C-alpha positions in Angstrom: 0.0 0.0 0.0 2.8 2.4 0.8 4.3 1.8 -2.7 1.0 2.5 -4.4 0.5 5.7 -2.4 4.1 6.7 -2.8 4.7 7.3 0.9 8.0 8.4 2.4 9.4 6.8 5.5 7.9 9.3 7.9 4.4 8.9 6.3 4.8 5.1 6.5 5.4 5.2 10.2 2.6 7.7 10.8 0.2 5.6 8.7 1.2 2.4 10.4 0.7 4.0 13.8 -2.7 5.2 12.8 -3.8 1.9 11.4 -2.7 0.0 14.6 -4.5 2.5 16.8 -7.7 2.1 14.7 -7.3 -1.7 15.0 -6.9 -1.5 18.7 -10.0 0.8 18.9 -12.0 -1.7 16.8 -11.0 -4.6 19.0 -12.0 -2.7 22.2 -15.3 -1.7 20.7 -16.0 -5.3 19.6 -15.2 -6.6 23.1 -17.5 -4.0 24.6 -20.3 -5.0 22.2 -19.7 -8.7 23.0 -20.0 -8.0 26.7 -23.2 -6.0 26.2 -24.7 -8.8 24.1 -23.9 -11.4 26.8 -25.4 -9.1 29.4 -28.6 -8.7 27.3 -28.8 -12.5 26.9 -28.5 -13.0 30.7 -31.1 -10.3 31.4 -33.5 -11.9 28.8 -33.0 -15.3 30.4 -33.7 -14.0 33.9 -36.8 -12.2 32.6 -38.1 -15.4 30.9 -37.5 -17.3 34.2 -39.4 -14.7 36.2 -42.3 -14.8 33.7 -42.5 -18.5 33.9 -42.6 -18.3 37.7 -45.4 -15.8 37.5 -47.4 -18.0 35.1 -46.9 -21.0 37.5 -48.3 -19.0 40.3 -51.4 -18.0 38.3 -52.1 -21.4 36.5 -52.7 -24.8 37.9 -50.2 -27.6 37.0 -52.6 -28.9 34.3 -53.1 -25.5 32.8 -49.4 -24.8 32.8 -48.7 -28.1 31.1 -51.3 -27.3 28.5 -49.8 -23.8 27.9 -46.4 -25.4 27.3 -47.9 -27.8 24.8 -49.6 -24.9 23.0 -46.3 -23.0 22.8 -44.6 -26.1 21.3 -47.3 -26.5 18.7 -46.9 -22.8 17.8 -43.2 -23.1 17.5 -43.6 -26.2 15.3 -46.1 -24.4 13.1 -43.7 -21.4 12.7 -40.8 -23.6 11.8 -42.9 -25.7 9.4 -44.2 -22.5 7.8 -40.6 -21.2 7.3 -39.6 -24.5 5.6 -42.5 -24.5 3.2 -42.6 -20.8 2.4 -42.5 -20.4 -1.3 -41.7 -24.0 -2.2 -44.1 -25.1 -4.8 -42.2 -27.9 -6.6 -44.2 -30.6 -8.3 -47.3 -28.5 -8.8 -49.0 -28.6 -12.2 -50.3 -25.1 -12.1 -47.9 -23.0 -14.1 -48.5 -19.8 -12.2 -47.8 -21.4 -8.8 -44.5 -23.0 -10.0 -43.4 -19.7 -11.4 -43.0 -18.2 -7.9 -40.7 -21.0 -6.5 -37.5 -19.8 -4.8 -35.4 -21.4 -7.5 -37.0 -19.3 -10.2 -36.8 -16.2 -8.0 -33.1 -16.6 -7.7 -32.8 -17.2 -11.4 -34.8 -14.1 -12.4 -33.6 -11.6 -9.8 -31.0 -10.1 -12.3 -33.7 -9.7 -14.9 -36.1 -8.0 -12.4 -33.3 -5.6 -11.2 -32.5 -4.7 -14.8 -36.1 -4.1 -15.6 -36.5 -1.9 -12.5 -33.5 0.1 -13.6 -34.8 0.5 -17.2 -38.3 1.6 -15.9 -36.7 4.2 -13.7 -34.6 5.5 -16.7 -37.7 5.6 -18.9 -39.7 7.6 -16.3 -36.8 10.0 -16.1 -36.7 10.4 -19.8 -40.4 11.0 -20.1 -40.2 13.5 -17.3 -37.5 15.4 -19.1 -39.4 15.4 -22.4 -42.6 16.7 -20.7 -40.9 19.5 -18.8 -41.0 22.9 -20.6 -37.6 24.2 -21.8 -36.2 27.1 -19.7 -34.1 28.8 -22.3 -35.7 32.3 -21.8 -37.4 32.4 -25.2 -41.0 32.9 -26.1 
């Protein structure tokens, strides 16, 4: 990098010192964030435990067990929904198969290009329709 920039020795030393300081700063910031993240996880765990204890105080054992089963069913449904979202393989309806994740990945470049072209066309028509401001009659 020093050769590309054409730095002299004094500049090399100053740049090296600055980059090392930035790296040290970055590491300290990352450690601070990691500690905050761990603290937040602990706080969330403690809060969940307190909530569960409050629910146990309110509900009977049977009701609490039923609540736990309902929660598990809800989690299963969410996971199952995430697995099946958009997967329409093996369907005979052409319109449904068109929206499969595989085709979406394949066509994303085309869609992006069409969006860009549409924006350009709108800009051109806007320019054509605007009156010229050249000061003439």
